[in-house]
C-alpha positions in Angstrom: 0.0 0.0 0.0 1.5 3.4 -1.0 1.3 6.6 1.0 -1.6 8.1 -0.9 -3.7 4.9 -0.6 -3.0 4.8 3.2 -4.1 8.4 3.6 -7.3 7.8 1.8 -8.0 4.7 3.8 -7.5 6.5 7.1 -9.6 9.5 6.0 -12.4 7.2 4.9 -12.3 5.4 8.3 -12.5 8.7 10.2 -15.4 9.8 8.1 -17.2 6.4 8.6 -16.8 6.6 12.4 -17.8 10.3 12.5 -21.0 9.6 10.5 -21.9 6.6 12.6 -21.6 8.7 15.7 -23.8 11.5 14.2 -21.1 14.1 14.4 -20.9 16.7 11.7 -17.6 17.4 10.0 -17.8 21.1 11.2 -18.4 20.0 14.8 -15.6 17.5 14.8 -13.2 19.9 13.1 -14.0 22.5 15.8 -13.5 20.0 18.6 -10.1 19.1 17.2 -9.2 22.8 16.8 -8.9 22.4 13.0 -10.4 24.4 10.1 -13.2 22.6 8.4 -11.5 22.8 5.0 -8.4 21.1 6.5 -10.5 18.4 8.1 -12.3 17.9 4.8 -9.0 17.3 3.1 -7.9 14.9 5.8 -11.1 12.8 5.3 -10.6 12.9 1.6 -7.1 11.5 2.0 -5.5 14.7 0.7 -3.2 15.2 3.8 -0.9 13.1 5.8 -2.1 13.5 9.5 0.4 13.1 12.3 -0.1 10.5 15.0 -0.9 13.4 17.4 -3.7 14.7 15.0 -5.1 11.2 14.8 -5.0 10.9 18.6 -6.9 14.2 19.0 -9.5 13.0 16.5 -9.9 9.7 18.3 -10.2 11.4 21.7 -12.9 13.7 20.4 -14.9 10.8 18.9 -14.5 8.8 22.2 -12.7 5.9 20.4 -9.3 4.3 20.7 -6.6 5.4 18.2 -6.4 1.8 16.9 -9.9 2.0 15.6 -8.8 4.6 13.1 -5.8 2.6 12.1 
């Protein structure tokens, strides 16, 4: 799996969990102290999030980091 494919897979997983929890993209971005446009790019696989960013996202969705990975 190359870098771009991995980014898309992680972004899709974040989106899937977010939607299943009924959290809007705008709300989760705000909770994570991110701009909505940056969060949108992350979910689309357009950015390479750091482990810390993924940790913050997981915390704000009340899940374990491993659920994203």
